[in-house]
All heavy atoms as TSV, in Angstrom:
chain	resi	resn	atom	element	x	y	z
A	1	MET	N	N	0.859	-1.162	-0.034
A	1	MET	CA	C	0.031	0.032	-0.007
A	1	MET	C	C	0.886	1.245	-0.004
A	1	MET	O	O	2.050	1.151	0.405
A	1	MET	CB	C	-0.962	-0.070	1.195
A	1	MET	CG	C	-0.292	0.310	2.488
A	1	MET	SD	S	-1.534	0.394	3.817
A	1	MET	CE	C	-0.438	0.409	5.243
A	2	LYS	N	N	0.354	2.297	-0.485
A	2	LYS	CA	C	1.072	3.594	-0.502
A	2	LYS	C	C	0.415	4.619	0.417
A	2	LYS	O	O	-0.835	4.684	0.397
A	2	LYS	CB	C	1.098	4.124	-2.003
A	2	LYS	CG	C	1.979	3.226	-2.865
A	2	LYS	CD	C	2.133	3.916	-4.160
A	2	LYS	CE	C	2.903	2.931	-5.170
A	2	LYS	NZ	N	4.239	2.572	-4.803
A	3	ILE	N	N	1.249	5.314	1.137
A	3	ILE	CA	C	0.822	6.390	1.998
A	3	ILE	C	C	1.696	7.594	1.745
A	3	ILE	O	O	2.750	7.516	1.068
A	3	ILE	CB	C	0.873	6.069	3.505
A	3	ILE	CG1	C	2.288	5.873	3.943
A	3	ILE	CG2	C	-0.004	4.836	3.855
A	3	ILE	CD1	C	2.541	6.172	5.402
A	4	ARG	N	N	1.324	8.748	2.275
A	4	ARG	CA	C	2.228	9.920	2.265
A	4	ARG	C	C	2.531	10.337	3.668
A	4	ARG	O	O	1.649	10.482	4.516
A	4	ARG	CB	C	1.529	11.121	1.512
A	4	ARG	CG	C	1.338	10.760	-0.051
A	4	ARG	CD	C	0.901	11.880	-0.826
A	4	ARG	NE	N	1.892	12.933	-1.024
A	4	ARG	CZ	C	2.972	12.870	-1.813
A	4	ARG	NH1	N	3.202	11.682	-2.521
A	4	ARG	NH2	N	3.886	13.799	-1.902
A	5	LEU	N	N	3.787	10.467	3.903
A	5	LEU	CA	C	4.271	10.881	5.291
A	5	LEU	C	C	5.045	12.187	5.104
A	5	LEU	O	O	6.087	12.232	4.428
A	5	LEU	CB	C	5.239	9.814	5.842
A	5	LEU	CG	C	5.962	10.289	7.180
A	5	LEU	CD1	C	4.892	10.430	8.327
A	5	LEU	CD2	C	6.968	9.122	7.524
A	6	ASN	N	N	4.456	13.319	5.560
A	6	ASN	CA	C	5.020	14.669	5.383
A	6	ASN	C	C	5.338	14.895	3.861
A	6	ASN	O	O	6.469	15.369	3.530
A	6	ASN	CB	C	6.215	14.908	6.226
A	6	ASN	CG	C	5.873	15.002	7.660
A	6	ASN	OD1	O	4.701	15.163	8.110
A	6	ASN	ND2	N	6.856	14.852	8.564
A	7	ASP	N	N	4.399	14.531	3.009
A	7	ASP	CA	C	4.473	14.786	1.610
A	7	ASP	C	C	5.483	13.915	0.854
A	7	ASP	O	O	5.836	14.230	-0.310
A	7	ASP	CB	C	4.703	16.281	1.291
A	7	ASP	CG	C	3.577	17.172	1.761
A	7	ASP	OD1	O	2.372	16.751	1.654
A	7	ASP	OD2	O	3.826	18.232	2.272
A	8	ILE	N	N	5.939	12.871	1.522
A	8	ILE	CA	C	6.848	11.858	0.795
A	8	ILE	C	C	6.035	10.582	0.766
A	8	ILE	O	O	5.520	10.131	1.702
A	8	ILE	CB	C	8.153	11.644	1.678
A	8	ILE	CG1	C	8.874	12.926	1.732
A	8	ILE	CG2	C	8.957	10.554	1.037
A	8	ILE	CD1	C	10.034	12.916	2.707
A	9	GLU	N	N	6.005	10.093	-0.518
A	9	GLU	CA	C	5.211	8.829	-0.748
A	9	GLU	C	C	6.133	7.589	-0.254
A	9	GLU	O	O	7.285	7.507	-0.525
A	9	GLU	CB	C	4.922	8.621	-2.171
A	9	GLU	CG	C	3.981	7.463	-2.441
A	9	GLU	CD	C	3.499	7.370	-3.901
A	9	GLU	OE1	O	2.606	8.155	-4.192
A	9	GLU	OE2	O	4.033	6.534	-4.598
A	10	LEU	N	N	5.471	6.742	0.594
A	10	LEU	CA	C	6.073	5.527	0.996
A	10	LEU	C	C	5.248	4.268	0.625
A	10	LEU	O	O	4.015	4.413	0.581
A	10	LEU	CB	C	6.179	5.553	2.537
A	10	LEU	CG	C	7.065	6.747	3.144
A	10	LEU	CD1	C	6.943	6.614	4.640
A	10	LEU	CD2	C	8.446	6.658	2.678
A	11	THR	N	N	5.869	3.178	0.470
A	11	THR	CA	C	5.219	1.939	0.279
A	11	THR	C	C	5.404	1.101	1.505
A	11	THR	O	O	6.450	0.884	1.983
A	11	THR	CB	C	5.768	1.217	-0.904
A	11	THR	OG1	O	5.668	1.981	-2.118
A	11	THR	CG2	C	5.066	-0.089	-1.137
A	12	LEU	N	N	4.284	0.632	2.098
A	12	LEU	CA	C	4.259	-0.071	3.363
A	12	LEU	C	C	3.512	-1.425	3.235
A	12	LEU	O	O	2.700	-1.602	2.292
A	12	LEU	CB	C	3.522	0.726	4.440
A	12	LEU	CG	C	3.923	2.151	4.706
A	12	LEU	CD1	C	3.044	2.747	5.770
A	12	LEU	CD2	C	5.376	2.218	5.210
A	13	PRO	N	N	3.838	-2.302	4.150
A	13	PRO	CA	C	3.083	-3.568	4.145
A	13	PRO	C	C	1.592	-3.205	4.499
A	13	PRO	O	O	1.347	-2.399	5.361
A	13	PRO	CB	C	3.681	-4.410	5.194
A	13	PRO	CG	C	5.004	-3.794	5.545
A	13	PRO	CD	C	4.874	-2.356	5.144
A	14	THR	N	N	0.672	-3.979	3.886
A	14	THR	CA	C	-0.740	-3.839	4.271
A	14	THR	C	C	-1.001	-4.035	5.724
A	14	THR	O	O	-0.544	-4.914	6.300
A	14	THR	CB	C	-1.599	-4.802	3.421
A	14	THR	OG1	O	-1.341	-4.540	2.035
A	14	THR	CG2	C	-3.112	-4.541	3.683
A	15	GLY	N	N	-1.776	-3.050	6.260
A	15	GLY	CA	C	-2.188	-3.276	7.659
A	15	GLY	C	C	-1.205	-2.735	8.673
A	15	GLY	O	O	-1.332	-2.999	9.859
A	16	GLN	N	N	-0.143	-2.076	8.235
A	16	GLN	CA	C	0.830	-1.597	9.195
A	16	GLN	C	C	0.278	-0.590	10.116
A	16	GLN	O	O	-0.609	0.266	9.767
A	16	GLN	CB	C	2.041	-0.988	8.443
A	16	GLN	CG	C	3.157	-0.688	9.421
A	16	GLN	CD	C	4.507	-0.244	8.717
A	16	GLN	OE1	O	4.463	0.567	7.789
A	16	GLN	NE2	N	5.622	-0.885	9.033
A	17	ARG	N	N	0.649	-0.657	11.423
A	17	ARG	CA	C	0.178	0.303	12.436
A	17	ARG	C	C	1.033	1.536	12.469
A	17	ARG	O	O	2.222	1.520	12.047
A	17	ARG	CB	C	0.235	-0.359	13.796
A	17	ARG	CG	C	-0.855	-1.461	13.958
A	17	ARG	CD	C	-0.884	-1.948	15.423
A	17	ARG	NE	N	-2.067	-2.709	15.650
A	17	ARG	CZ	C	-2.070	-4.055	15.610
A	17	ARG	NH1	N	-1.007	-4.709	15.433
A	17	ARG	NH2	N	-3.179	-4.723	15.954
A	18	LEU	N	N	0.418	2.664	12.930
A	18	LEU	CA	C	1.157	3.884	13.022
A	18	LEU	C	C	2.365	3.776	13.853
A	18	LEU	O	O	3.499	4.287	13.477
A	18	LEU	CB	C	0.293	4.914	13.619
A	18	LEU	CG	C	0.836	6.357	13.852
A	18	LEU	CD1	C	1.348	6.884	12.470
A	18	LEU	CD2	C	-0.165	7.244	14.464
A	19	THR	N	N	2.307	3.134	15.023
A	19	THR	CA	C	3.511	2.961	15.873
A	19	THR	C	C	4.625	2.178	15.087
A	19	THR	O	O	5.804	2.459	15.320
A	19	THR	CB	C	3.192	2.268	17.212
A	19	THR	OG1	O	2.413	1.048	16.915
A	19	THR	CG2	C	2.369	3.225	18.069
A	20	GLU	N	N	4.268	1.243	14.285
A	20	GLU	CA	C	5.335	0.428	13.482
A	20	GLU	C	C	5.986	1.431	12.517
A	20	GLU	O	O	7.148	1.382	12.273
A	20	GLU	CB	C	4.652	-0.711	12.818
A	20	GLU	CG	C	4.113	-1.793	13.794
A	20	GLU	CD	C	3.201	-2.875	13.075
A	20	GLU	OE1	O	2.575	-2.514	12.080
A	20	GLU	OE2	O	3.152	-3.886	13.621
A	21	LEU	N	N	5.163	2.216	11.851
A	21	LEU	CA	C	5.700	3.193	10.872
A	21	LEU	C	C	6.698	4.092	11.550
A	21	LEU	O	O	7.768	4.358	11.052
A	21	LEU	CB	C	4.611	4.008	10.225
A	21	LEU	CG	C	5.050	5.156	9.336
A	21	LEU	CD1	C	5.804	4.686	8.126
A	21	LEU	CD2	C	3.863	6.025	8.977
A	22	LEU	N	N	6.342	4.671	12.707
A	22	LEU	CA	C	7.280	5.511	13.409
A	22	LEU	C	C	8.502	4.829	13.818
A	22	LEU	O	O	9.664	5.432	13.655
A	22	LEU	CB	C	6.557	6.135	14.657
A	22	LEU	CG	C	5.257	6.965	14.437
A	22	LEU	CD1	C	4.675	7.406	15.723
A	22	LEU	CD2	C	5.627	8.176	13.611
A	23	ALA	N	N	8.452	3.593	14.265
A	23	ALA	CA	C	9.650	2.845	14.545
A	23	ALA	C	C	10.519	2.594	13.329
A	23	ALA	O	O	11.763	2.817	13.485
A	23	ALA	CB	C	9.214	1.488	15.280
A	24	VAL	N	N	9.953	2.169	12.344
A	24	VAL	CA	C	10.713	1.891	11.040
A	24	VAL	C	C	11.385	3.165	10.551
A	24	VAL	O	O	12.538	3.148	10.103
A	24	VAL	CB	C	9.860	1.298	9.968
A	24	VAL	CG1	C	10.563	1.233	8.604
A	24	VAL	CG2	C	9.426	-0.148	10.383
A	25	GLN	N	N	10.735	4.288	10.630
A	25	GLN	CA	C	11.264	5.511	10.187
A	25	GLN	C	C	12.198	6.184	11.215
A	25	GLN	O	O	12.709	7.309	11.089
A	25	GLN	CB	C	10.101	6.497	9.877
A	25	GLN	CG	C	9.236	6.143	8.718
A	25	GLN	CD	C	10.138	6.153	7.362
A	25	GLN	OE1	O	10.794	7.074	7.057
A	25	GLN	NE2	N	9.861	5.014	6.652
A	26	GLU	N	N	12.363	5.493	12.335
A	26	GLU	CA	C	13.205	5.962	13.506
A	26	GLU	C	C	12.745	7.354	14.000
A	26	GLU	O	O	13.622	8.250	14.192
A	26	GLU	CB	C	14.696	5.934	13.052
A	26	GLU	CG	C	15.142	4.583	12.679
A	26	GLU	CD	C	16.644	4.543	12.334
A	26	GLU	OE1	O	17.265	5.577	12.243
A	26	GLU	OE2	O	17.081	3.375	12.127
A	27	ILE	N	N	11.481	7.470	14.174
A	27	ILE	CA	C	10.877	8.769	14.698
A	27	ILE	C	C	10.506	8.499	16.141
A	27	ILE	O	O	9.637	7.671	16.437
A	27	ILE	CB	C	9.718	9.169	13.883
A	27	ILE	CG1	C	10.088	9.431	12.425
A	27	ILE	CG2	C	9.000	10.362	14.526
A	27	ILE	CD1	C	8.928	9.572	11.433
A	28	ALA	N	N	11.181	9.188	17.024
A	28	ALA	CA	C	10.862	9.038	18.450
A	28	ALA	C	C	9.526	9.774	18.732
A	28	ALA	O	O	9.316	10.874	18.261
A	28	ALA	CB	C	11.978	9.663	19.341
A	29	PRO	N	N	8.655	9.190	19.530
A	29	PRO	CA	C	7.343	9.746	19.698
A	29	PRO	C	C	7.327	10.942	20.699
A	29	PRO	O	O	6.342	11.694	20.704
A	29	PRO	CB	C	6.488	8.567	20.271
A	29	PRO	CG	C	7.509	7.620	20.830
A	29	PRO	CD	C	8.739	7.775	20.074
A	30	GLN	N	N	8.378	11.172	21.462
A	30	GLN	CA	C	8.360	12.274	22.307
A	30	GLN	C	C	8.315	13.632	21.546
A	30	GLN	O	O	9.115	13.837	20.706
A	30	GLN	CB	C	9.620	12.236	23.207
A	30	GLN	CG	C	9.605	11.073	24.170
A	30	GLN	CD	C	10.134	9.795	23.490
A	30	GLN	OE1	O	10.688	9.769	22.336
A	30	GLN	NE2	N	9.886	8.645	24.182
A	31	GLY	N	N	7.434	14.476	21.961
A	31	GLY	CA	C	7.349	15.766	21.438
A	31	GLY	C	C	6.737	15.733	19.933
A	31	GLY	O	O	6.887	16.744	19.281
A	32	VAL	N	N	6.103	14.667	19.553
A	32	VAL	CA	C	5.632	14.546	18.283
A	32	VAL	C	C	4.042	14.548	18.294
A	32	VAL	O	O	3.535	13.914	19.155
A	32	VAL	CB	C	6.053	13.285	17.527
A	32	VAL	CG1	C	5.318	13.176	16.167
A	32	VAL	CG2	C	7.614	13.433	17.252
A	33	ALA	N	N	3.378	15.290	17.347
A	33	ALA	CA	C	1.911	15.155	17.219
A	33	ALA	C	C	1.706	14.600	15.752
A	33	ALA	O	O	2.498	14.864	14.880
A	33	ALA	CB	C	1.244	16.473	17.323
A	34	VAL	N	N	0.582	13.818	15.609
A	34	VAL	CA	C	0.334	13.236	14.441
A	34	VAL	C	C	-1.070	13.583	13.868
A	34	VAL	O	O	-2.035	13.543	14.606
A	34	VAL	CB	C	0.288	11.599	14.511
A	34	VAL	CG1	C	-0.150	10.970	13.187
A	34	VAL	CG2	C	1.740	11.174	14.956
A	35	ALA	N	N	-1.164	13.995	12.612
A	35	ALA	CA	C	-2.368	14.317	11.915
A	35	ALA	C	C	-2.544	13.200	10.890
A	35	ALA	O	O	-1.641	12.997	10.015
A	35	ALA	CB	C	-2.372	15.634	11.233
A	36	LEU	N	N	-3.597	12.487	10.934
A	36	LEU	CA	C	-3.934	11.450	9.925
A	36	LEU	C	C	-5.132	11.931	9.143
A	36	LEU	O	O	-6.186	12.113	9.662
A	36	LEU	CB	C	-4.314	10.141	10.680
A	36	LEU	CG	C	-4.713	9.000	9.841
A	36	LEU	CD1	C	-3.634	8.520	8.814
A	36	LEU	CD2	C	-5.133	7.697	10.688
A	37	ASN	N	N	-4.919	12.086	7.834
A	37	ASN	CA	C	-5.877	12.632	6.913
A	37	ASN	C	C	-6.487	13.850	7.361
A	37	ASN	O	O	-7.773	14.003	7.279
A	37	ASN	CB	C	-6.954	11.469	6.636
A	37	ASN	CG	C	-6.401	10.278	5.978
A	37	ASN	OD1	O	-5.426	10.372	5.195
A	37	ASN	ND2	N	-6.769	9.057	6.457
A	38	GLY	N	N	-5.699	14.764	7.950
A	38	GLY	CA	C	-6.195	16.065	8.269
A	38	GLY	C	C	-6.678	16.222	9.713
A	38	GLY	O	O	-7.087	17.381	10.052
A	39	ALA	N	N	-6.846	15.107	10.442
A	39	ALA	CA	C	-7.274	15.206	11.800
A	39	ALA	C	C	-6.201	14.743	12.845
A	39	ALA	O	O	-5.563	13.768	12.627
A	39	ALA	CB	C	-8.552	14.314	12.049
A	40	VAL	N	N	-5.975	15.582	13.884
A	40	VAL	CA	C	-5.042	15.195	14.909
A	40	VAL	C	C	-5.499	13.952	15.556
A	40	VAL	O	O	-6.695	13.693	15.900
A	40	VAL	CB	C	-4.877	16.310	15.940
A	40	VAL	CG1	C	-3.951	15.842	17.075
A	40	VAL	CG2	C	-4.338	17.550	15.246
A	41	LEU	N	N	-4.520	12.940	15.664
A	41	LEU	CA	C	-4.847	11.691	16.256
A	41	LEU	C	C	-4.241	11.600	17.613
A	41	LEU	O	O	-3.061	11.750	17.835
A	41	LEU	CB	C	-4.191	10.625	15.385
A	41	LEU	CG	C	-4.473	9.151	15.637
A	41	LEU	CD1	C	-6.010	8.868	15.441
A	41	LEU	CD2	C	-3.651	8.246	14.828
A	42	PRO	N	N	-5.073	11.339	18.611
A	42	PRO	CA	C	-4.675	11.286	20.029
A	42	PRO	C	C	-3.563	10.221	20.227
A	42	PRO	O	O	-3.750	9.122	19.625
A	42	PRO	CB	C	-5.869	10.977	20.849
A	42	PRO	CG	C	-6.973	11.388	19.977
A	42	PRO	CD	C	-6.561	11.199	18.582
A	43	ARG	N	N	-2.571	10.382	20.962
A	43	ARG	CA	C	-1.521	9.499	21.157
A	43	ARG	C	C	-1.992	8.155	21.720
A	43	ARG	O	O	-1.484	7.098	21.325
A	43	ARG	CB	C	-0.466	9.985	22.169
A	43	ARG	CG	C	0.761	9.251	22.354
A	43	ARG	CD	C	1.705	9.886	23.314
A	43	ARG	NE	N	2.083	11.173	22.902
A	43	ARG	CZ	C	3.155	11.416	22.112
A	43	ARG	NH1	N	3.899	10.392	21.714
A	43	ARG	NH2	N	3.510	12.649	21.714
A	44	SER	N	N	-3.056	8.133	22.478
A	44	SER	CA	C	-3.646	6.873	23.030
A	44	SER	C	C	-4.147	5.941	21.871
A	44	SER	O	O	-4.265	4.791	22.040
A	44	SER	CB	C	-4.701	7.224	23.987
A	44	SER	OG	O	-5.745	7.895	23.315
A	45	ARG	N	N	-4.486	6.578	20.723
A	45	ARG	CA	C	-5.001	5.691	19.606
A	45	ARG	C	C	-3.856	5.211	18.705
A	45	ARG	O	O	-4.053	4.411	17.791
A	45	ARG	CB	C	-5.989	6.521	18.845
A	45	ARG	CG	C	-7.259	6.774	19.594
A	45	ARG	CD	C	-8.401	7.302	18.934
A	45	ARG	NE	N	-8.596	6.784	17.634
A	45	ARG	CZ	C	-9.129	7.419	16.575
A	45	ARG	NH1	N	-9.573	8.693	16.796
A	45	ARG	NH2	N	-9.284	6.839	15.432
A	46	TRP	N	N	-2.651	5.752	18.802
A	46	TRP	CA	C	-1.537	5.331	17.929
A	46	TRP	C	C	-1.335	3.916	17.787
A	46	TRP	O	O	-1.156	3.329	16.693
A	46	TRP	CB	C	-0.255	6.011	18.350
A	46	TRP	CG	C	-0.149	7.570	18.157
A	46	TRP	CD1	C	-1.254	8.418	17.837
A	46	TRP	CD2	C	0.994	8.307	18.235
A	46	TRP	NE1	N	-0.788	9.716	17.769
A	46	TRP	CE2	C	0.515	9.728	18.011
A	46	TRP	CE3	C	2.293	8.116	18.658
A	46	TRP	CZ2	C	1.506	10.691	18.096
A	46	TRP	CZ3	C	3.205	9.160	18.689
A	46	TRP	CH2	C	2.785	10.406	18.385
A	47	PRO	N	N	-1.237	3.150	18.927
A	47	PRO	CA	C	-0.911	1.697	18.846
A	47	PRO	C	C	-2.006	0.909	18.033
A	47	PRO	O	O	-1.713	-0.188	17.461
A	47	PRO	CB	C	-0.862	1.249	20.279
A	47	PRO	CG	C	-0.567	2.524	21.102
A	47	PRO	CD	C	-1.251	3.612	20.331
A	48	ASP	N	N	-3.228	1.375	18.123
A	48	ASP	CA	C	-4.312	0.586	17.460
A	48	ASP	C	C	-4.673	1.058	16.075
A	48	ASP	O	O	-5.596	0.482	15.387
A	48	ASP	CB	C	-5.590	0.587	18.354
A	48	ASP	CG	C	-5.378	0.021	19.678
A	48	ASP	OD1	O	-4.618	-1.067	19.726
A	48	ASP	OD2	O	-5.963	0.489	20.661
A	49	THR	N	N	-4.006	2.110	15.624
A	49	THR	CA	C	-4.358	2.701	14.326
A	49	THR	C	C	-3.614	2.045	13.181
A	49	THR	O	O	-2.424	2.009	13.120
A	49	THR	CB	C	-4.057	4.194	14.328
A	49	THR	OG1	O	-4.795	4.949	15.358
A	49	THR	CG2	C	-4.377	4.857	12.978
A	50	ARG	N	N	-4.377	1.319	12.368
A	50	ARG	CA	C	-3.853	0.612	11.206
A	50	ARG	C	C	-3.915	1.630	10.027
A	50	ARG	O	O	-4.926	2.276	9.821
A	50	ARG	CB	C	-4.596	-0.637	10.884
A	50	ARG	CG	C	-4.360	-1.724	11.829
A	50	ARG	CD	C	-4.926	-3.025	11.314
A	50	ARG	NE	N	-4.722	-4.047	12.364
A	50	ARG	CZ	C	-3.619	-4.893	12.441
A	50	ARG	NH1	N	-2.675	-4.631	11.686
A	50	ARG	NH2	N	-3.550	-5.693	13.337
A	51	LEU	N	N	-2.836	1.703	9.300
A	51	LEU	CA	C	-2.788	2.622	8.131
A	51	LEU	C	C	-3.463	1.930	6.913
A	51	LEU	O	O	-3.398	0.765	6.809
A	51	LEU	CB	C	-1.384	3.051	7.869
A	51	LEU	CG	C	-0.658	3.697	9.008
A	51	LEU	CD1	C	0.773	3.813	8.746
A	51	LEU	CD2	C	-1.403	4.978	9.361
A	52	ASN	N	N	-4.073	2.798	6.041
A	52	ASN	CA	C	-4.678	2.313	4.849
A	52	ASN	C	C	-4.104	2.923	3.641
A	52	ASN	O	O	-3.544	3.998	3.729
A	52	ASN	CB	C	-6.199	2.589	4.935
A	52	ASN	CG	C	-6.828	2.007	6.118
A	52	ASN	OD1	O	-6.866	0.789	6.124
A	52	ASN	ND2	N	-7.365	2.721	6.996
A	53	ASP	N	N	-4.270	2.253	2.482
A	53	ASP	CA	C	-3.791	2.845	1.308
A	53	ASP	C	C	-4.330	4.275	1.046
A	53	ASP	O	O	-5.575	4.449	1.236
A	53	ASP	CB	C	-4.184	1.840	0.138
A	53	ASP	CG	C	-3.534	2.197	-1.165
A	53	ASP	OD1	O	-2.286	2.355	-1.219
A	53	ASP	OD2	O	-4.211	2.326	-2.208
A	54	GLY	N	N	-3.458	5.154	0.706
A	54	GLY	CA	C	-3.839	6.532	0.473
A	54	GLY	C	C	-3.912	7.397	1.607
A	54	GLY	O	O	-4.117	8.565	1.445
A	55	ASP	N	N	-3.560	6.893	2.790
A	55	ASP	CA	C	-3.574	7.778	3.990
A	55	ASP	C	C	-2.521	8.864	3.903
A	55	ASP	O	O	-1.431	8.593	3.241
A	55	ASP	CB	C	-3.273	6.947	5.263
A	55	ASP	CG	C	-4.450	6.315	5.853
A	55	ASP	OD1	O	-5.628	6.572	5.365
A	55	ASP	OD2	O	-4.335	5.445	6.695
A	56	GLU	N	N	-2.778	10.044	4.448
A	56	GLU	CA	C	-1.848	11.104	4.496
A	56	GLU	C	C	-1.563	11.392	5.971
A	56	GLU	O	O	-2.439	11.666	6.722
A	56	GLU	CB	C	-2.355	12.322	3.828
A	56	GLU	CG	C	-2.461	12.167	2.328
A	56	GLU	CD	C	-2.757	13.439	1.605
A	56	GLU	OE1	O	-2.431	14.514	2.165
A	56	GLU	OE2	O	-3.332	13.298	0.592
A	57	ILE	N	N	-0.279	11.280	6.317
A	57	ILE	CA	C	0.184	11.576	7.720
A	57	ILE	C	C	1.067	12.817	7.722
A	57	ILE	O	O	2.043	12.928	6.968
A	57	ILE	CB	C	0.924	10.299	8.168
A	57	ILE	CG1	C	0.006	9.075	8.118
A	57	ILE	CG2	C	1.427	10.520	9.625
A	57	ILE	CD1	C	0.786	7.783	8.196
A	58	HIS	N	N	0.848	13.658	8.663
A	58	HIS	CA	C	1.741	14.701	8.906
A	58	HIS	C	C	2.233	14.725	10.392
A	58	HIS	O	O	1.400	14.513	11.208
A	58	HIS	CB	C	1.037	16.077	8.600
A	58	HIS	CG	C	0.804	16.306	7.179
A	58	HIS	ND1	N	-0.346	15.888	6.478
A	58	HIS	CD2	C	1.593	16.890	6.288
A	58	HIS	CE1	C	-0.226	16.224	5.218
A	58	HIS	NE2	N	1.005	16.827	5.017
A	59	LEU	N	N	3.533	14.871	10.499
A	59	LEU	CA	C	4.104	14.834	11.868
A	59	LEU	C	C	4.527	16.263	12.148
A	59	LEU	O	O	5.037	17.004	11.322
A	59	LEU	CB	C	5.356	14.013	11.910
A	59	LEU	CG	C	5.166	12.502	11.508
A	59	LEU	CD1	C	6.441	11.736	11.632
A	59	LEU	CD2	C	4.092	11.869	12.383
A	60	PHE	N	N	4.217	16.644	13.453
A	60	PHE	CA	C	4.534	17.947	13.925
A	60	PHE	C	C	5.442	17.762	15.195
A	60	PHE	O	O	5.111	16.900	16.010
A	60	PHE	CB	C	3.242	18.759	14.308
A	60	PHE	CG	C	2.320	18.899	13.173
A	60	PHE	CD1	C	1.336	17.983	12.908
A	60	PHE	CD2	C	2.515	19.968	12.255
A	60	PHE	CE1	C	0.511	18.139	11.815
A	60	PHE	CE2	C	1.675	20.099	11.144
A	60	PHE	CZ	C	0.602	19.089	10.934
A	61	THR	N	N	6.485	18.576	15.309
A	61	THR	CA	C	7.305	18.454	16.556
A	61	THR	C	C	7.226	19.790	17.250
A	61	THR	O	O	7.127	20.919	16.753
A	61	THR	CB	C	8.825	18.161	16.219
A	61	THR	OG1	O	9.300	19.139	15.265
A	61	THR	CG2	C	8.886	16.784	15.516
A	62	ALA	N	N	7.283	19.670	18.577
A	62	ALA	CA	C	7.330	20.867	19.444
A	62	ALA	C	C	8.711	21.496	19.431
A	62	ALA	O	O	9.639	20.706	19.481
A	62	ALA	CB	C	6.979	20.413	20.920
A	63	ILE	N	N	8.745	22.779	19.325
A	63	ILE	CA	C	9.986	23.446	19.348
A	63	ILE	C	C	9.988	24.540	20.419
A	63	ILE	O	O	9.108	25.374	20.398
A	63	ILE	CB	C	10.297	24.160	17.929
A	63	ILE	CG1	C	10.350	23.101	16.808
A	63	ILE	CG2	C	11.556	24.926	17.970
A	63	ILE	CD1	C	10.413	23.674	15.423
A	64	ALA	N	N	10.961	24.422	21.278
A	64	ALA	CA	C	11.099	25.406	22.422
A	64	ALA	C	C	11.681	26.712	21.851
A	64	ALA	O	O	12.421	26.664	21.020
A	64	ALA	CB	C	11.926	24.903	23.536
A	65	GLY	N	N	11.129	27.730	22.369
A	65	GLY	CA	C	11.719	29.042	21.946
A	65	GLY	C	C	11.208	30.192	22.796
A	65	GLY	O	O	10.493	29.903	23.825
A	66	GLY	N	N	11.563	31.291	22.547
A	66	GLY	CA	C	11.204	32.395	23.429
A	66	GLY	C	C	11.341	33.730	22.731
A	66	GLY	O	O	11.588	33.935	21.624
């Protein structure tokens, strides 16, 4: 299946979970927010969220500043 992660097309195994994608991409979940198809996905749902062909995922990181 094909998804888009931050506007980059990736090919993944069918039924891959969001947490598996983050692990394979070596993305640490600390300080990260995820939007799946335009809606912010609560962290509590990440382990159970299976990705589907055509999904669009955007990752946002917190940046400290002042």
